[in-house]
C-alpha positions as a Python dict, from the first residue, in 0.01 Angstrom:
ca = {
    (1, 'M'): (0, 0, 0),
    (2, 'S'): (198, 195, -254),
    (3, 'E'): (443, 45, -497),
    (4, 'G'): (810, 107, -424),
    (5, 'T'): (1129, -49, -309),
    (6, 'G'): (1137, -283, -13),
    (7, 'R'): (1288, -12, 205),
    (8, 'E'): (1007, 232, 131),
    (9, 'S'): (733, -22, 198),
    (10, 'W'): (856, -81, 553),
    (11, 'G'): (815, 287, 639),
    (12, 'P'): (861, 370, 1010),
    (13, 'Y'): (790, 13, 1123),
    (14, 'P'): (1152, -68, 1229),
    (15, 'L'): (1167, 253, 1434),
    (16, 'I'): (842, 170, 1614),
    (17, 'L'): (950, -191, 1668),
    (18, 'A'): (1284, -80, 1818),
    (19, 'G'): (1109, 168, 2046),
    (20, 'A'): (863, -96, 2162),
    (21, 'A'): (1147, -338, 2234),
    (22, 'I'): (1326, -71, 2440),
    (23, 'G'): (1003, 0, 2631),
    (24, 'V'): (950, -368, 2712),
    (25, 'L'): (1313, -406, 2822),
    (26, 'A'): (1274, -99, 3043),
    (27, 'I'): (966, -257, 3201),
    (28, 'F'): (1153, -575, 3288),
    (29, 'F'): (1497, -443, 3381),
    (30, 'A'): (1443, -86, 3501),
    (31, 'D'): (1124, 76, 3626),
    (32, 'P'): (780, -47, 3510),
    (33, 'R'): (643, 307, 3526),
    (34, 'W'): (901, 450, 3286),
    (35, 'G'): (892, 145, 3061),
    (36, 'G'): (513, 158, 3034),
    (37, 'F'): (527, 529, 2968),
    (38, 'A'): (787, 478, 2694),
    (39, 'L'): (587, 194, 2538),
    (40, 'G'): (269, 401, 2538),
    (41, 'A'): (455, 697, 2389),
    (42, 'V'): (594, 480, 2109),
    (43, 'V'): (245, 350, 2028),
    (44, 'M'): (113, 708, 2016),
    (45, 'V'): (401, 805, 1786),
    (46, 'A'): (296, 516, 1563),
    (47, 'A'): (-58, 658, 1560),
    (48, 'A'): (74, 1002, 1466),
    (49, 'L'): (290, 858, 1187),
    (50, 'R'): (-2, 658, 1054),
    (51, 'F'): (-220, 971, 1062),
    (52, 'A'): (48, 1167, 875),
    (53, 'G'): (45, 909, 596),
    (54, 'Y'): (362, 718, 672),
    (55, 'G'): (196, 381, 665),
    (56, 'G'): (432, 115, 545),
    (57, 'Q'): (386, -198, 753),
    (58, 'L'): (186, 3, 1009),
    (59, 'S'): (-111, 19, 773),
    (60, 'V'): (-318, -287, 856),
    (61, 'R'): (-674, -159, 836),
    (62, 'S'): (-823, 171, 728),
    (63, 'K'): (-639, 483, 833),
    (64, 'R'): (-912, 592, 1075),
    (65, 'T'): (-923, 252, 1246),
    (66, 'D'): (-544, 231, 1277),
    (67, 'V'): (-508, 582, 1420),
    (68, 'T'): (-796, 536, 1665),
    (69, 'T'): (-680, 195, 1786),
    (70, 'L'): (-315, 295, 1826),
    (71, 'G'): (-402, 627, 1987),
    (72, 'V'): (-640, 481, 2245),
    (73, 'F'): (-408, 192, 2326),
    (74, 'G'): (-110, 427, 2367),
    (75, 'F'): (-310, 665, 2586),
    (76, 'V'): (-425, 379, 2810),
    (77, 'L'): (-67, 255, 2845),
    (78, 'V'): (59, 601, 2942),
    (79, 'L'): (-228, 654, 3185),
    (80, 'T'): (-174, 314, 3343),
    (81, 'S'): (197, 375, 3385),
    (82, 'L'): (125, 706, 3556),
    (83, 'L'): (-120, 533, 3793),
    (84, 'L'): (141, 280, 3908),
    (85, 'G'): (308, 523, 4146),
    (86, 'N'): (6, 718, 4267),
    (87, 'N'): (-170, 532, 4549),
    (88, 'A'): (-426, 805, 4619),
    (89, 'L'): (-543, 803, 4257),
    (90, 'K'): (-559, 422, 4257),
    (91, 'V'): (-781, 425, 4566),
    (92, 'F'): (-1009, 684, 4406),
    (93, 'I'): (-1045, 486, 4082),
    (94, 'L'): (-1106, 160, 4267),
    (95, 'S'): (-1370, 332, 4482),
    (96, 'L'): (-1557, 424, 4164),
    (97, 'F'): (-1599, 57, 4076),
    (98, 'A'): (-1659, -78, 4428),
    (99, 'R'): (-2017, -136, 4536),
}
């Protein structure tokens, strides 16, 4: 982590934390599909910011590991939220695993 003031070392972490909190609140109080989509999008924004070099408190491991982990997790959240309202796609995916 680079030397700097306390404000610089936090980087985009407060923005990502606020977005995640809004996504979780949307899941509980509004629509789980939109809340999950928003939460996944925020996690993918965190991956993009980490890739661009704006680490701050987002930098936990190596850059490659952080970007890969956040990107895959965000993509899975977005995909899952899109599957919540599509019954035909759910049946197809479940049929792939049924034996």
